[in-house]
C-alpha positions, 0 to 999 in steps of 0.5 A: 942331632945337629943338623950342621954337624951332620953336615961336616960330614967325611966325604973323605971316608974311605970304606976299602972293606965295608963292615957289615952289621951281622945280626944287629937285631939280635944283639942286645944292649946290657941295659940295667935301666932304659936307654932314649936314643933321641934326635932333634930337628930345629930351627938352627944350632944355637941352644939358647935361642933356637927351637925344637921343630921335630922330635923322636925318641926310641926307648929300648929297655932291658928286656929289648922291648922298643917304644918309638915316639915322633912328633913335629913340634911348632917352634913359635918362630920362624924357620930359616929357609936354609935350615928348612933345605936341610931337614926339609921341615917348613913353616908350613908343616909345623902351623897346626903341631904343639909347642913343645910346651904343650908335648913336654910332659909326655916327653918328660914321662918318656925319658925320666926313668931312662938314660939317653943316647944320641949322635952329637947328643952331649954337645947338641941334642940334650943341651937343646932338650934341657932348654926347651924343658926348662923353659916349659916348667919341666924341672929336667937335669942329667944327675941320675942319668948317663949320657951315650953319645954314638958320635964321640965314639964314632970320631975316637974309633973312626973319625966320622959322620953318622951318615958314612958310620951307617955305611961303614958298620951296617953297609946301609944307606941313610935314605932318610938324613935330617928325619929325626925318626930315621937319624934316631935308628940309625944311631942305635944300630950304630952303638950295636955295631959298634960293640959288634966290632971293638972287643974293647968297648964292654956292653955296658951304659956307664962305660959308654956313657964314660967313653963317648964323654968329652972334657967333663962340664958341671953344665952341658953348654961348657961355661962350667967345667971341673978343676981336678978336685971336682970344683965348679970354675967359669971355662971362659971370660974374666973368671976363666980358671977360677972357682965359681964360688970365690968368684961369687964371695969376691963378686956379688954382682957378677952372678946377677950379670949372669943371669940376666945375660944370655947363657943357657937356662941350664947353665944359669940352673947349675949357677943358682945351685952353687949359689945356693949350696954355698949360701947353705954351707954358711948357715951350717 
């Protein structure tokens, strides 16, 4: 999750009566396929330019089996001192670590058959992971997977942060906050506690993915949105609100500008797919 998002912590959280996570070890998610809860520690919060310095994945199978994967990553760019103060990972800590490209295949193999879950993952971890994957030439997309954002469920229900959520739902202190593995395990426990606490939440990944989504974007970063007809539109700039296919038809040079500008790789991938679809429709 974004290290900064966890800093916007609800210090104002007043828990009148701590809610104890009862029998969470016996609570099992109702899964139709595996789900990978994951957390990233990074060099910053710019999805396009920042890099992963630590990744932790907790893969939960439908039968309840759990697998944990945690790796430090050499980001190949300096870690700002102010960021090191947040997650405690310095340049020296990752000097001999593998680059993300070197571990990209093993990460992909772990998550390729799974839905994804995290804390602020829809707005930070998934978009940044997608950028790293595409940069490593791994063809990553979300077409056949769901995303459960535990932070969004928390905000819709209680309006708070992971450390506070962990205390509120589980009556535990998150002692290693901003350790990717500790954050990942806490996120998984919080989701199970949310399912125990709120009767209106269904123990179903599809329901949780829909409930934890905000606006429906065509890309991760929110540059492309869907209109009421389910068509991709621009959400920014001079063509805000216009259909992508119309803009490409009327101003062909705009597509080239977008591909050369500083937009996320996944946004460019979606735009290219729309362009190819438009071209194929003309041929058909």
